[in-house]
N, C-alpha and C positions, 0 to 999 in steps of 0.2 A: 503494499500499499502506499511505500513512500514515494514511489514514482507517480502515483495519482495526485500527492499532495505538491509534487513539483510540478507538474503539469498545470496546477490549480495558482500556484505563484506565477507562471508563465502567461498562463491565460488571463490573471488579473492585472499585472502589468500591462500587458497588452489593452485590455479593457481601459486602463487608466490612460494611457497614450492615445485611445481612440477619445477620450473624453476630453482630453487637453486639446488635442486637433480640432475638435467639433467646437470647443469653446473659445479657442485663439484663433482660429482660422489660417495658423501654420500652413505653409505648404509641405508638408514633410509627411513621412510617412506615419502611422500611428504604431506600428510594429518597432520604428526607430526611435521613437521617442519613448515608448514603453520599455526597450531595452537600455537606453541612457536612464531612465529612471532605476531600474532594476541593476544597473550598475554601481548607481551612486548610492543605493542602499546597501550592496554588498560592499563596498568601500567603507562604508559608516559601521556595518557590522564586523568586518576586517576578516570575514571567513564566508565560505559557501556552506549554507545547509545540506545535508545529506540528502534530502528529499529531493532538493532542486538538482543537485549532481545526479542523483538516480533519473531523473527526467531529461536532462539535457544530454548525457552519453548516448542514449540511441540516437537522438536528434543529429548529432555530431556526425555520427556514421552516415546518416541520411542526408548530410548537407548538399551534396550535390544535386541530388534529387529535388531538395527543396528551393534549389537557386534555377532549376533547370525552365520553370514555367515563365520566369522573368526574360530569360535568354530567348526561349523561343518567341516569345512577345515582341520582341525587336524585329523580328523579320516580318510581321505585321504591318510595322510603320517605317518601313524604310524609304517610302517616297518621301514623308515628312522629314526624314534625317539627311535627305540626298545634299544639300548645300552646307551641310554642319561636319563634314567628315574632318577637317583640321582641328575644329574644336574637340571633337570626340577623340581624336588621335593624341592632342597635347594633354586633355583631362586623363587618358588611359596612362599615357607614360608618365605623367607627374603623379598622378594617383598610386601606380605600382611603386616608383620609387620612394614615395612618403610612406608607404605602407612597409617596403622591407627596411628602409631606415629607420621606421619606429619599431619595429619588429626586432631589430638587432638591437637598438638602444635599450628596450626594455629586457631582451634576453640576457645582457651584459650587466645591466642593473640588477635583475634576480640573481644572477649566477654570484656577482658579488656579494649580494647581501646573504645568500645561502652558504656563501664559502665563510665569511665572517662569523657565522653560528659555530 
């Protein structure tokens, strides 16, 4: 039953994100807002509850399948993106480089912290 409790955590934060989006009118996905709020909560708790970890682990294994609908959806709006290829290319390259740099920085920081203990 811990996984069910963890899924309720995820669903609850998604619904909170949905409420924030509806009330504020922000042009951001409710899932993104919910995950940012969940991240802030976990940072305050300084740990990941076992129930949440139990629910998240199977989802990580299915991550490629969860992303696939968005990737497939791009093919249906190719006409709208026709004049935006340079912008998209720059965003992809910059996003990839920033993601790699952030991951490396975080990994180095966490390894130093673990090494000091």
